[in-house]
C-alpha positions as CSV (number, residue, x, y, z in Angstrom):
1,M,-2.3,-3.7,-3.2
2,A,-3.5,-3.2,0.3
3,E,-1.4,-2.3,3.1
4,N,-2.2,-5.0,4.7
5,A,-1.5,-7.6,2.6
6,T,1.0,-10.3,3.6
7,I,4.6,-10.2,3.4
8,A,4.3,-12.8,0.4
9,T,1.5,-11.4,-1.2
10,F,3.1,-8.3,-2.0
11,L,6.6,-9.9,-2.7
12,E,5.0,-11.9,-5.5
13,G,3.6,-8.3,-6.3
14,L,6.7,-7.2,-6.6
15,A,8.2,-9.5,-9.0
16,S,5.3,-10.3,-11.0
17,S,4.9,-8.4,-14.8
18,S,2.2,-5.3,-12.6
19,P,3.7,-2.0,-13.0
20,T,2.3,-1.9,-9.1
21,P,3.0,-1.7,-6.3
22,G,6.8,-0.8,-7.2
23,G,10.1,1.1,-6.2
24,G,7.9,3.5,-4.5
25,G,6.4,0.7,-2.0
26,A,9.6,-0.7,-1.2
27,A,10.8,2.0,-0.1
28,A,7.8,2.4,2.2
29,I,8.0,-0.9,3.2
30,S,11.3,0.0,4.2
31,G,10.8,2.8,6.5
32,A,8.2,1.3,7.9
33,M,10.6,-2.2,8.7
34,G,13.2,0.4,10.6
35,A,10.2,1.9,12.6
36,A,9.5,-1.9,13.4
37,L,12.4,-2.5,14.0
38,V,13.4,0.7,16.9
39,S,9.7,-0.1,18.2
40,M,11.1,-3.7,19.4
41,V,13.6,-2.3,21.0
42,C,11.6,0.7,22.6
43,N,9.4,-2.1,23.7
44,L,12.6,-4.4,24.9
45,T,14.3,-1.5,26.7
46,I,11.2,-0.3,28.7
47,G,10.0,-1.4,32.0
48,K,13.6,-2.9,32.4
49,K,15.5,-1.3,35.5
50,K,18.1,-0.9,34.1
51,Y,17.6,1.5,31.3
52,A,14.8,3.4,34.3
53,E,16.6,6.8,33.0
54,V,15.4,6.6,29.4
55,E,12.7,4.9,30.3
56,A,10.2,8.4,29.6
57,E,12.5,9.4,26.8
58,L,12.4,6.0,24.6
59,K,8.3,5.7,26.3
60,D,8.5,9.1,23.6
61,V,10.2,7.6,20.6
62,L,7.6,4.5,20.7
63,A,4.7,6.4,20.4
64,K,7.0,8.1,17.2
65,S,7.4,5.3,15.3
66,E,4.4,3.0,15.4
67,G,3.3,6.7,13.9
68,L,5.5,6.3,11.5
69,R,5.5,2.5,11.0
70,V,1.7,3.2,10.3
71,A,1.8,6.2,7.9
72,L,4.8,4.6,5.4
73,T,2.7,1.4,5.3
74,G,0.4,3.2,4.4
75,M,1.9,5.0,1.3
76,I,2.4,1.5,0.1
77,A,-1.0,2.2,-1.5
78,E,-0.6,6.1,-1.7
79,D,1.7,5.3,-4.2
80,V,0.0,3.1,-6.5
81,T,-2.8,5.3,-6.6
82,A,0.3,8.3,-7.8
83,F,1.1,6.4,-10.4
84,D,-1.6,4.8,-11.6
85,A,-3.5,8.9,-11.5
86,V,-0.1,9.1,-14.1
87,M,-0.5,6.2,-16.5
88,G,-4.1,7.8,-16.8
89,A,-3.5,11.2,-18.1
90,Y,-1.2,9.5,-20.2
91,G,-3.3,8.2,-21.9
92,L,-5.6,10.3,-22.1
93,P,-7.0,10.8,-26.1
94,K,-5.5,13.8,-27.5
95,G,-7.1,13.4,-30.4
96,T,-8.2,17.4,-30.8
97,D,-6.3,20.2,-29.2
98,E,-8.7,20.2,-26.2
99,E,-8.1,17.0,-25.9
100,K,-4.0,17.8,-26.1
101,A,-3.8,20.3,-23.6
102,A,-6.2,18.7,-21.1
103,R,-4.5,15.3,-21.3
104,A,-1.3,17.8,-20.9
105,E,-2.5,19.6,-17.8
106,R,-3.5,16.8,-16.6
107,I,-0.1,15.4,-16.5
108,Q,1.6,17.8,-14.9
109,E,-1.2,17.9,-12.1
110,A,-0.5,13.9,-11.4
111,L,3.3,14.3,-12.0
112,K,3.1,16.5,-8.9
113,T,1.2,14.6,-6.5
114,A,4.1,12.1,-8.1
115,T,6.6,14.2,-6.8
116,D,5.1,14.6,-3.0
117,V,4.3,11.1,-2.7
118,P,7.8,9.9,-2.6
119,L,9.4,12.3,-0.7
120,A,7.0,12.2,1.9
121,C,7.8,8.5,2.3
122,C,11.7,9.9,1.8
123,R,10.6,12.3,5.6
124,A,8.7,10.3,6.7
125,C,12.5,8.1,6.9
126,R,14.4,10.5,7.8
127,A,12.0,10.8,11.0
128,V,12.8,7.2,11.4
129,I,16.5,7.5,11.1
130,D,16.6,10.3,14.2
131,L,14.5,7.9,16.1
132,A,16.9,5.1,15.1
133,G,20.2,7.2,16.7
134,I,17.9,8.0,19.7
135,A,17.5,3.8,20.0
136,A,21.2,3.0,19.1
137,D,22.1,5.3,21.4
138,K,20.2,4.6,24.9
139,G,18.5,1.2,24.0
140,N,18.4,-2.3,25.3
141,L,22.5,-3.8,24.2
142,N,21.2,-7.5,23.7
143,V,18.7,-5.8,20.9
144,I,21.2,-2.9,19.9
145,S,22.3,-5.0,16.9
146,D,18.4,-4.0,16.1
147,A,18.2,-0.6,16.0
148,G,21.1,-1.2,13.3
149,V,18.6,-2.7,11.0
150,A,16.8,0.0,11.5
151,V,18.6,3.4,10.9
152,L,20.3,0.8,7.8
153,S,15.9,0.1,6.3
154,A,14.9,4.0,7.0
155,Y,17.8,4.7,4.1
156,A,17.5,3.2,1.8
157,G,14.5,3.0,2.1
158,L,14.5,6.9,1.7
159,R,17.5,6.9,-1.3
160,S,14.7,4.2,-3.1
161,A,12.2,6.9,-2.8
162,A,14.0,9.6,-3.5
163,L,14.9,8.2,-7.1
164,N,10.6,8.8,-7.4
165,V,11.1,11.9,-7.2
166,Y,13.9,12.1,-9.2
167,V,12.1,11.1,-12.2
168,N,9.1,12.6,-11.3
169,A,10.4,16.0,-10.4
170,K,12.0,15.8,-14.3
171,G,9.2,16.1,-16.9
172,L,7.3,19.2,-14.4
173,E,7.1,21.8,-16.1
174,D,7.2,23.9,-12.9
175,R,10.8,23.9,-12.5
176,E,9.9,25.8,-9.8
177,F,8.0,24.0,-8.0
178,A,10.1,20.8,-8.6
179,E,13.4,22.9,-7.8
180,E,11.6,23.8,-4.4
181,R,10.9,19.9,-4.0
182,L,14.7,18.9,-5.3
183,A,16.1,20.8,-3.1
184,E,14.1,19.6,0.1
185,L,14.8,16.5,-1.3
186,E,19.2,17.0,-1.2
187,G,19.2,18.3,2.8
188,L,17.1,14.3,3.9
189,L,19.8,12.9,2.0
190,A,22.5,14.9,3.2
191,E,22.0,15.1,6.6
192,A,20.8,11.4,6.3
193,H,23.9,10.0,4.7
194,A,25.9,11.4,8.1
195,L,23.5,10.2,10.4
196,N,22.8,6.7,8.3
197,E,26.9,6.2,9.1
198,R,27.0,7.2,12.4
199,I,24.6,5.1,13.8
200,Y,26.0,1.9,12.2
201,D,29.4,2.5,13.8
202,V,28.1,2.9,17.2
203,V,26.1,-0.2,16.9
204,K,28.5,-2.2,15.7
205,A,31.3,-0.7,18.5
206,K,28.7,-2.0,21.2
207,V,28.4,-5.7,19.1
208,N,32.0,-6.0,18.8
């Protein structure tokens, strides 16, 4: 699925019998939507006299959120590539001992990539959550609810991508590699959970 596909085309692909795009692409899009909403809050705050004191900070947030939006959108294609590599490895011939050994090696290589790709998505979504927090604290009150949607979207993307990390790490024979990634993931999830709740409560208080 090309990263510039329309939303309708992407959703049709998700709904189809094809395994890609799948949950990994959906996780990336969720994170990208969060980043886009952070950008929107910044764009509707920058230039307003009432928010002159935070303009410089929100310009910095905007630059970061736009970078993350582009990166997360690109992860749709990266997820497809990683999945296809795993399936391709499993489809290799295994008639001889040499073929079995080569196949097993390719599977492990592909699983490592398929673990790292969603983990990168988790990192990016975690970064979006931080930016959504700034937008919620300092953004234009007229669009502050969008900062709340931003954090929820990014958090959903993180937790969704985490599932792909778990499923691929489970099949890794290199347990040191797997445990290192899983430890990082658990840290990201723990941090994000507390932030998600805090930011949501901040936004809820401002819109009530």
